[in-house]
PAZAPA-4460 file (N, C-alpha, C; in steps of 0.05 Angstrom, whole numbers, plus 32768, in hexadecimal, padded with zeros to 4 digits):
% residues 223
    n_x    n_y    n_z   ca_x   ca_y   ca_z    c_x    c_y    c_z   seq   type   mol
   800A   7FE5   7FF8   8003   7FFD   8001   800E   801E   7FFC     1      M     A
   7FFB   8029   7FF1   8010   8049   7FFB   800A   8056   8002     2      L     A
   800E   8067   800B   7FFA   8079   8023   800C   809A   8021     3      E     A
   7FF7   80A6   801A   8008   80C4   8015   7FF8   80D4   8035     4      V     A
   800A   80E5   8049   8003   80F3   8053   8001   8107   8062     5      N     A
   7FFB   811F   804F   7FF8   8140   805B   8006   814A   8053     6      G     A
   800F   8138   8035   802F   814E   802C   8026   8162   8023     7      L     A
   803A   817A   8016   8038   818A   8012   8053   818F   8004     8      C     A
   8050   81A3   7FEE   8064   81AE   7FE7   8065   81D0   7FD9     9      Y     A
   8076   81DB   7FE4   807A   81F4   7FDF   805A   8202   7FDF    10      K     A
   8055   8217   7FCB   803B   821A   7FCC   8028   8207   7FB6    11      N     A
   8035   81F2   7FA9   8025   81E7   7FA2   800D   81CF   7FA3    12      I     A
   8023   81C4   7FB9   8007   81B2   7FBE   7FFB   81B3   7FDE    13      L     A
   7FEE   81AD   7FE9   7FDF   81B2   8004   7FD4   819E   8014    14      H     A
   7FE3   818D   8021   7FD1   817C   8035   7FC3   8166   8023    15      N     A
   7FD4   8156   8011   7FCD   813C   8006   7FCE   8129   8011    16      I     A
   7FC0   8117   8017   7FB2   8100   8026   7FA7   80EE   8011    17      S     A
   7FAF   80D2   8013   7F9E   80B7   8006   7FB3   80A6   8003    18      F     A
   7F9F   808F   8002   7FB0   8077   7FFD   7FA9   8064   7FE5    19      T     A
   7FC1   805B   7FE1   7FB9   8042   7FC9   7FBF   8029   7FCE    20      V     A
   7FA8   801E   7FCE   7FAB   8001   7FD8   7FBF   7FEE   7FBF    21      P     A
   7FC7   7FD9   7FC9   7FD3   7FC9   7FB5   7FC9   7FBD   7F9E    22      D     A
   7FCA   7FB9   7F8F   7FBE   7FB3   7F75   7FB1   7FC3   7F68    23      G     A
   7FA8   7FE0   7F72   7F9C   7FED   7F6E   7F95   8007   7F4E    24      S     A
   7F85   800A   7F43   7F8B   8019   7F2A   7F7C   8039   7F3C    25      F     A
   7F99   804F   7F3F   7F8E   806D   7F47   7F8D   807A   7F35    26      T     A
   7F7D   808D   7F24   7F80   809B   7F1C   7F7D   80B6   7F2D    27      M     A
   7F97   80CC   7F25   7F9A   80E2   7F30   7F8A   80FB   7F15    28      I     A
   7F78   8105   7F16   7F77   811B   7F0C   7F71   8131   7F13    29      A     A
   7F6A   8148   7EFA   7F73   8166   7F00   7F70   8174   7EE5    30      G     A
   7F6D   818D   7EE4   7F77   81A2   7ED2   7F93   81A3   7ECC    31      R     A
   7F9F   81AB   7EC3   7FBD   81AC   7EBE   7FC0   81C9   7ED5    32      N     A
   7FD5   81C5   7EDA   7FE1   81DB   7EEF   7FD9   81D1   7F09    33      G     A
   7FC9   81BC   7F0C   7FBB   81B3   7F2C   7FC7   81A5   7F3C    34      S     A
   7FE4   81A0   7F31   7FFC   8195   7F48   8000   8177   7F3B    35      G     A
   7FE9   8167   7F30   7FF3   814E   7F29   8011   813E   7F31    36      K     A
   8020   814F   7F19   8037   8146   7F0C   8046   8145   7F29    37      S     A
   8048   8157   7F32   8059   816B   7F47   8054   8150   7F60    38      C     A
   803E   814D   7F64   802E   8134   7F77   8044   8118   7F70    39      L     A
   8041   810A   7F63   8050   80EF   7F4F   806E   80FC   7F5F    40      L     A
   8079   810D   7F54   809A   8118   7F5C   80A1   8117   7F7A    41      R     A
   8087   8121   7F89   808C   811A   7FA6   808C   8103   7FB7    42      C     A
   807B   80F8   7FA6   807B   80D7   7FB7   808F   80CD   7FA1    43      I     A
   809A   80CF   7F94   80B2   80BE   7F8E   80C3   80C8   7F93    44      K     A
   80C0   80E0   7FA2   80E0   80EE   7FB2   80EE   8105   7FA0    45      G     A
   80ED   8109   7F8B   80F1   811E   7F87   80F7   8135   7F85    46      L     A
   80E3   813E   7F9A   80E6   815A   7F98   80D8   8157   7FC3    47      Y     A
   80E4   8163   7FCF   80EA   8168   7FEB   80CE   8173   7FF4    48      P     A
   80C7   8168   8009   80A4   816D   8011   80A0   816F   802C    49      H     A
   808D   817C   803A   8089   8170   8057   806C   815A   804E    50      S     A
   806B   8148   8067   8055   8136   8070   8067   811C   8069    51      G     A
   805C   8104   805E   805B   80F0   805E   8051   80DE   8046    52      H     A
   8067   80CB   803A   805F   80B8   8026   806C   809A   8032    53      V     A
   805B   808D   8033   8068   8073   803F   805C   805E   8024    54      T     A
   806E   804F   8024   806A   8037   8011   8077   8023   8015    55      C     A
   805C   8009   8010   8071   7FEA   801B   807B   7FE4   800E    56      S     A
   808C   7FE9   7FEE   8099   7FD9   7FDC   80A1   7FF4   7FCD    57      G     A
   80B6   7FEA   7FBA   80C1   7FFC   7FA3   80A3   8012   7F92    58      S     A
   80AE   8027   7F8C   8098   8039   7F85   80AF   8046   7F69    59      C     A
   809A   803D   7F55   80AF   804C   7F42   809C   8065   7F2E    60      A     A
   80B6   8078   7F20   8097   8091   7F09   80A0   808C   7EEA    61      L     A
   8094   808C   7EDC   8092   8089   7EBA   8088   80B1   7EB7    62      V     A
   80A5   80BE   7EB3   809B   80DC   7EAA   808B   80DE   7E9E    63      F     A
   8087   80F6   7E95   8066   80FE   7E7A   807B   8102   7E62    64      Q     A
   809F   810C   7E63   80B2   810E   7E47   80B6   80F5   7E46    65      D     A
   80B2   80DC   7E31   80BA   80C2   7E35   80D9   80C4   7E2F    66      A     A
   80E8   80D1   7E20   80FF   80DD   7E12   8113   80DF   7E2D    67      D     A
   810A   80EB   7E47   811D   80EE   7E63   8125   80D1   7E76    68      T     A
   8114   80C4   7E68   811B   809F   7E78   812B   808D   7E67    69      Q     A
   8129   8096   7E3E   813B   8082   7E2F   8158   8093   7E34    70      I     A
   8169   807E   7E3A   8183   8081   7E3A   8196   8069   7E27    71      I     A
   818A   805E   7E1D   8199   8048   7E0D   819A   8050   7DE9    72      G     A
   81AD   8043   7DE6   81B8   8049   7DCF   81A3   8033   7DB9    73      Q     A
   819B   801F   7DC8   8184   8008   7DB5   816C   8006   7DCC    74      T     A
   815C   7FFF   7DC2   8141   7FF6   7DD9   8147   7FE1   7DF0    75      V     A
   815A   7FC6   7DE5   8167   7FB9   7DF7   8177   7FBA   7E12    76      E     A
   818B   7FD3   7DF5   8191   7FD4   7E13   818A   7FF2   7E26    77      R     A
   8177   8003   7E1E   8171   8010   7E36   8157   8000   7E41    78      D     A
   8152   7FE3   7E3A   8142   7FD7   7E4E   8151   7FD2   7E68    79      L     A
   8169   7FBF   7E5C   8184   7FB0   7E6B   8193   7FC9   7E81    80      S     A
   818E   7FE6   7E7D   819C   7FF6   7E8B   8193   7FFF   7EA9    81      F     A
   81AA   7FEC   7EC3   81A1   7FF0   7ED8   8199   7FD8   7EED    82      G     A
   8195   7FC0   7ED0   818F   7FAE   7EE4   81AB   7F9C   7EED    83      L     A
   81A1   7FA2   7EF9   81B8   7F8A   7F07   81B6   7F6D   7F1A    84      K     A
   81B1   7F5A   7EFC   81BB   7F42   7F03   81CA   7F33   7EE3    85      C     A
   81CD   7F1D   7EEC   81E3   7F13   7ED8   81E1   7F1A   7EBE    86      S     A
   81E9   7F14   7EAA   81E2   7F22   7E8E   81D4   7F07   7E7D    87      K     A
   81CE   7EFC   7E87   81BE   7EDF   7E7F   819D   7EE4   7E83    88      E     A
   819E   7EEB   7EA5   818E   7EF8   7EB3   8176   7F14   7EA0    89      E     A
   818D   7F2B   7E9B   818B   7F3E   7E8F   817F   7F37   7E70    90      V     A
   8187   7F21   7E5D   8178   7F21   7E47   8160   7F10   7E45    91      T     A
   8157   7EFB   7E67   8143   7EF5   7E67   812D   7F0C   7E6D    92      V     A
   8136   7F1D   7E7C   8123   7F32   7E8A   811E   7F42   7E6D    93      K     A
   812A   7F4E   7E5E   812F   7F5D   7E51   8111   7F4F   7E38    94      V     A
   811D   7F32   7E30   8106   7F2C   7E1E   80EE   7F28   7E2A    95      H     A
   80F0   7F1D   7E3B   80CD   7F26   7E47   80C1   7F2F   7E4C    96      A     A
   80CE   7F4C   7E53   80BB   7F68   7E57   80B8   7F7A   7E39    97      I     A
   80CD   7F6E   7E21   80C4   7F7B   7E0F   80A9   7F73   7DF9    98      A     A
   80B4   7F52   7E03   8098   7F43   7DF5   8081   7F51   7E0A    99      E     A
   8082   7F54   7E21   8069   7F5D   7E32   805E   7F74   7E25   100      E     A
   8073   7F87   7E21   8063   7FA4   7E15   806F   7FAC   7DFC   101      F     A
   806D   7F97   7DEC   8066   7F9A   7DD1   8088   7F9E   7DC4   102      G     A
   809E   7F98   7DC8   80B1   7FA7   7DB9   80CE   7F92   7DB1   103      L     A
   80BD   7F7A   7DBA   80D0   7F67   7DB3   80D8   7F63   7D9B   104      D     A
   80CD   7F7A   7D83   80D9   7F75   7D65   80ED   7F93   7D5B   105      K     A
   80F4   7F98   7D7B   80F6   7FBC   7D76   8115   7FB9   7D81   106      L     A
   811C   7FAB   7D9A   8131   7FA7   7DA2   814E   7FB6   7D9F   107      L     A
   8150   7FB4   7D81   8167   7FB6   7D65   8169   7FD9   7D60   108      E     A
   8147   7FE1   7D6C   8146   7FF4   7D5E   8158   8015   7D72   109      R     A
   8159   8028   7D6B   815F   8039   7D7B   814E   804F   7D7E   110      R     A
   814A   804C   7D98   812B   8064   7DA9   8128   8079   7D95   111      P     A
   8137   808F   7D8D   8131   80A3   7D79   811E   809E   7D5F   112      S     A
   811D   807F   7D5F   810D   807E   7D44   80F0   806E   7D49   113      T     A
   80F0   806F   7D67   80DD   8064   7D6E   80BF   8075   7D68   114      L     A
   80A5   8070   7D64   808F   8083   7D6F   808F   8087   7D86   115      S     A
   8078   809B   7D8D   8072   80AA   7DA4   806D   8094   7DB3   116      G     A
   804A   8083   7DAB   8048   8069   7DB8   805C   8052   7DC5   117      G     A
   806A   8052   7DB2   8087   8036   7DAE   809D   804A   7DCA   118      E     A
   809D   805D   7DCB   80B0   8067   7DDC   809F   8067   7DF7   119      K     A
   8089   8071   7DF1   8079   8072   7E16   8079   8055   7E16   120      R     A
   8077   8044   7E08   8074   8029   7E0A   8095   801E   7E23   121      R     A
   80A9   8023   7E0F   80C1   8024   7E16   80CC   8029   7E39   122      L     A
   80BC   8043   7E38   80C2   8050   7E59   80BE   803F   7E66   123      A     A
   80A1   803A   7E63   808D   802E   7E7D   809A   8010   7E82   124      I     A
   80AA   8007   7E6B   80B3   7FEC   7E6B   80CD   7FEB   7E83   125      A     A
   80E3   8004   7E77   80F8   8006   7E90   80F5   8008   7EA7   126      D     A
   80DD   8016   7EB0   80D2   8012   7EC3   80C8   7FF5   7ED9   127      V     A
   80B9   7FEA   7EC3   80AB   7FDB   7ED0   80BD   7FBB   7ED5   128      A     A
   80D7   7FB5   7EC6   80E0   7FA3   7EBD   80F5   7FA4   7ED1   129      I     A
   80F3   7FC7   7EF0   8102   7FBD   7F01   80E8   7FAE   7F1C   130      T     A
   80D1   7FA9   7F0E   80C0   7FA0   7F1B   80BB   7FA6   7F32   131      G     A
   80B3   7FC8   7F31   80A2   7FD8   7F4F   808D   7FD0   7F59   132      P     A
   8086   7FDF   7F6E   8066   7FCD   7F78   8057   7FE5   7F72   133      D     A
   8060   7FFB   7F71   8050   8015   7F5E   805D   8020   7F54   134      V     A
   804A   8024   7F40   8052   8027   7F28   803E   804A   7F1F   135      L     A
   8051   805A   7F26   8044   8072   7F10   804A   8084   7F01   136      M     A
   802E   8090   7EEE   8030   8093   7ED3   802E   80B4   7EDC   137      L     A
   803E   80BC   7EC4   803D   80E0   7EC0   8029   80E6   7EA6   138      D     A
   800E   80E7   7EA1   8003   80EA   7E89   8017   80E4   7E6C   139      E     A
   8007   80C4   7E75   8015   80B0   7E60   8012   80B0   7E43   140      P     A
   7FFD   80CB   7E42   7FF0   80CD   7E27   7FF6   80DB   7E16   141      F     A
   8009   80F1   7E28   8011   8109   7E1B   8016   80FF   7DFD   142      A     A
   8019   8111   7DF3   8023   8114   7DD3   8023   80F9   7DC3   143      N     A
   800E   80EE   7DCA   8002   80D3   7DBC   7FF4   80D1   7DA5   144      L     A
   7FF1   80C3   7D8F   7FE4   80C2   7D7C   7FC9   80A7   7D88   145      D     A
   7FB1   80A4   7D72   7F9D   8094   7D83   7FAA   8074   7D81   146      Y     A
   7FBC   8070   7D6E   7FCF   8056   7D7D   7FD9   8050   7D8B   147      P     A
   7FE8   8069   7D92   7FFE   806A   7DA9   7FF6   8067   7DC3   148      G     A
   7FD9   8077   7DC2   7FC3   806F   7DDF   7FBD   8059   7DE6   149      I     A
   7FB2   8051   7DCF   7FAE   8038   7DCB   7FC2   801D   7DD6   150      K     A
   7FCD   8020   7DCD   7FEB   800A   7DD7   7FF6   801A   7DFC   151      S     A
   7FEC   802B   7DFD   7FF0   8031   7E1F   7FE2   8020   7E25   152      V     A
   7FC2   802F   7E28   7FB3   8024   7E2E   7FB5   8001   7E35   153      I     A
   7FB7   7FF7   7E23   7FBC   7FD2   7E1F   7FCE   7FD8   7E3D   154      E     A
   7FE8   7FDB   7E3F   7FF1   7FDD   7E4D   7FE8   7FDD   7E70   155      L     A
   7FDB   7FF3   7E73   7FCF   7FFA   7E83   7FB9   7FE0   7E91   156      L     A
   7FA8   7FD8   7E7D   7F9A   7FBC   7E84   7FAC   7FAE   7E89   157      Q     A
   7FBA   7F9E   7E7B   7FD1   7F8C   7E82   7FDA   7F91   7EA0   158      N     A
   7FE5   7FAD   7EA3   7FF3   7FAE   7EC5   7FDB   7FA7   7ECF   159      L     A
   7FBC   7FB3   7ED1   7FB6   7FAA   7EE0   7FA2   7F90   7EEB   160      K     A
   7FAA   7F8C   7ED4   7FA1   7F67   7ED2   7FB0   7F58   7EE0   161      R     A
   7FD4   7F60   7EE3   7FE6   7F57   7EF7   7FE8   7F58   7F13   162      K     A
   7FD3   7F6F   7F11   7FD5   7F75   7F39   7FED   7F8D   7F35   163      G     A
   7FF6   7F9B   7F1E   8005   7FAA   7F2B   7FFE   7FC5   7F34   164      T     A
   7FFD   7FD8   7F47   7FEE   7FEA   7F56   7FFD   8001   7F3D   165      T     A
   7FE9   8011   7F38   7FF4   8020   7F20   7FE1   803B   7F2E   166      V     A
   7FF4   8054   7F30   7FE3   806E   7F30   7FE7   8080   7F0E   167      I     A
   7FDC   8090   7F0E   7FDA   809B   7EF3   7FD1   80AA   7EF3   168      M     A
   7FE3   80C7   7EEA   7FDA   80E5   7EEE   7FDF   80E8   7ECA   169      V     A
   7FBD   80F9   7ED0   7FAE   80FC   7EB5   7F97   810E   7EB4   170      S     A
   7F98   812A   7E9E   7F7D   8136   7EA2   7F67   8129   7E89   171      H     A
   7F76   810F   7E7E   7F69   8105   7E66   7F5B   80EA   7E6F   172      E     A
   7F48   80F7   7E85   7F39   80DC   7E9C   7F36   80CD   7E88   173      V     A
   7F25   80D3   7E75   7F10   80BC   7E65   7F21   80A9   7E57   174      E     A
   7F39   80AC   7E60   7F3C   8092   7E41   7F40   8079   7E5A   175      K     A
   7F4C   8082   7E72   7F46   8065   7E81   7F35   8067   7E9F   176      V     A
   7F29   806F   7E9C   7F16   8079   7EB9   7F09   805E   7EBC   177      L     A
   7F03   804F   7EAA   7EF5   8033   7EA7   7F0E   8018   7EB7   178      A     A
   7F1A   8025   7EB9   7F37   801A   7EC9   7F41   801F   7EE3   179      L     A
   7F32   8032   7EED   7F36   8041   7F04   7F2C   8038   7F19   180      S     A
   7F32   8030   7F35   7F2B   8029   7F4C   7F1F   8038   7F5E   181      D     A
   7F35   804B   7F5B   7F2A   8066   7F6C   7F3D   8079   7F60   182      Q     A
   7F2C   8097   7F64   7F33   80AE   7F57   7F38   80CA   7F6A   183      I     A
   7F52   80D6   7F63   7F50   80EA   7F6F   7F4F   8101   7F5C   184      I     A
   7F42   8116   7F68   7F41   8132   7F50   7F4E   8145   7F64   185      I     A
   7F68   814C   7F5D   7F77   8169   7F6A   7F6F   817F   7F56   186      L     A
   7F70   8192   7F6D   7F6B   81B8   7F5A   7F7E   81C8   7F71   187      D     A
   7F8A   81D2   7F5F   7F99   81E8   7F6B   7FA8   81D8   7F81   188      Q     A
   7FAE   81CD   7F7B   7FCD   81BE   7F91   7FB9   81A7   7FA9   189      G     A
   7F9A   81AB   7FA8   7F85   819F   7FBE   7F76   818A   7FB1   190      A     A
   7F6E   816D   7FC9   7F65   815B   7FC1   7F4A   8165   7FB7   191      I     A
   7F3B   8168   7FAE   7F23   816F   7FA5   7F07   8161   7FAB   192      K     A
   7F13   813E   7FA3   7EF6   812E   7FA2   7F0E   8114   7FAC   193      M     A
   7F05   80FB   7FB2   7F19   80E9   7FB2   7F08   80CD   7FB3   194      Q     A
   7F06   80BB   7FB8   7F01   80A5   7FB7   7EF8   808E   7FA3   195      G     A
   7EE8   8077   7FAE   7EDE   8061   7F95   7ED8   8073   7F80   196      D     A
   7EE3   8060   7F6A   7EE9   806C   7F4D   7EC6   8077   7F48   197      A     A
   7EB1   8058   7F4C   7E96   8067   7F41   7E8B   8082   7F50   198      D     A
   7E90   807D   7F67   7E83   8092   7F7E   7E8A   80B2   7F72   199      E     A
   7EA6   80B4   7F6D   7EB6   80C7   7F62   7EAD   80D4   7F52   200      V     A
   7EA9   80C4   7F3F   7EA2   80C3   7F1D   7E87   80D4   7F14   201      F     A
   7E70   80CA   7F2B   7E57   80D2   7F2B   7E4E   80E5   7F3D   202      S     A
   7E6B   80ED   7F49   7E5C   8104   7F5B   7E6E   811D   7F50   203      K     A
   7E91   8119   7F42   7E9C   812C   7F4A   7E95   8144   7F33   204      A     A
   7E8E   8159   7F34   7E91   816F   7F1B   7EAB   8177   7F08   205      D     A
   7EA0   815F   7EFC   7EBC   8162   7EE4   7EC7   817C   7ED3   206      W     A
   7EAE   8187   7ED3   7EB2   819F   7EBE   7EB4   81B9   7ED5   207      S     A
   7EBC   81B2   7EE8   7EC0   81CE   7F00   7EE8   81C1   7EFB   208      D     A
   7EE4   81A5   7F02   7F08   819D   7F02   7F12   81A0   7EED   209      A     A
   7F0A   81AA   7ED5   7F16   81AE   7ECA   7F1F   8190   7EAB   210      G     A
   7F02   8182   7EB1   7F06   816B   7E9F   7EEE   8165   7E8C   211      I     A
   7EFB   815F   7E80   7EDA   8158   7E66   7ED8   813C   7E6C   212      R     A
   7EC1   812F   7E74   7EB8   8112   7E7A   7E98   8116   7E69   213      V     A
   7E8F   8102   7E5A   7E70   8102   7E57   7E76   80D8   7E52   214      T     A
   7E64   80D2   7E51   7E58   80B8   7E57   7E64   80A6   7E75   215      G     A
   7E55   808F   7E6D   7E58   807D   7E7F   7E7E   8074   7E84   216      K     A
   7E82   8071   7EA7   7E98   806C   7EB2   7EA2   8052   7EA3   217      R     A
   7E8D   8038   7EA6   7E9B   8021   7E99   7E9D   8024   7E7D   218      E     A
   7E9C   803E   7E6F   7E9C   8037   7E4B   7EB7   8047   7E45   219      D     A
   7EBD   8056   7E56   7EDC   8064   7E53   7EEF   8053   7E5B   220      M     A
   7F00   8040   7E42   7F11   8041   7E37   7F18   803D   7E1A   221      L     A
   7F2B   804C   7E19   7F33   8050   7DFE   7F3B   8033   7DEF   222      W     A
   7F2E   8026   7DE1   7F36   800A   7DDB   7F1F   8004   7DC3   223      L     A
***
């Protein structure tokens, strides 16, 4: 379980408290500038803050800009970077994650030649290969076309199916509302509403939060 208690950061985040159960999918939504990305960085420990963040395991973050996490000269080298195990184990892990994330035919490619969706899958795979207990994603649909969005959603579906604890920040909530177990709405750096996804979806004033939502929650999955 991840627990955030009384987190404050400068004049951006104010007394943020919530819990994320193991194996759940949490959507953090809100208009641009509401503090969503900053919150993920505080949870990861990249920004100094007051309050407490407690995680029962490891916590990893996938940044909005995939290029900031891709450093290998090939997809294969990028996936293997930082793995601390034998050469044989590295090969097994890289090929397994590449197959799972649809990158197995791209291992020899230079990351700079990949499409936006392929880069996003690689950035998520770079983090997932380390086996984090909590996987956080910051605006994973940014700058993607429809095929790229679809491929990322399929990955998120698989992660949820496997029981991975996922926290996703986005203002494009209609793309994965159907996957969410709980929803947290931020506005001006404070939690405006949080709770079970069905309850928040039905009671939230989405337009007031700067988010466009139409239709039924169970139908909101872009596949």
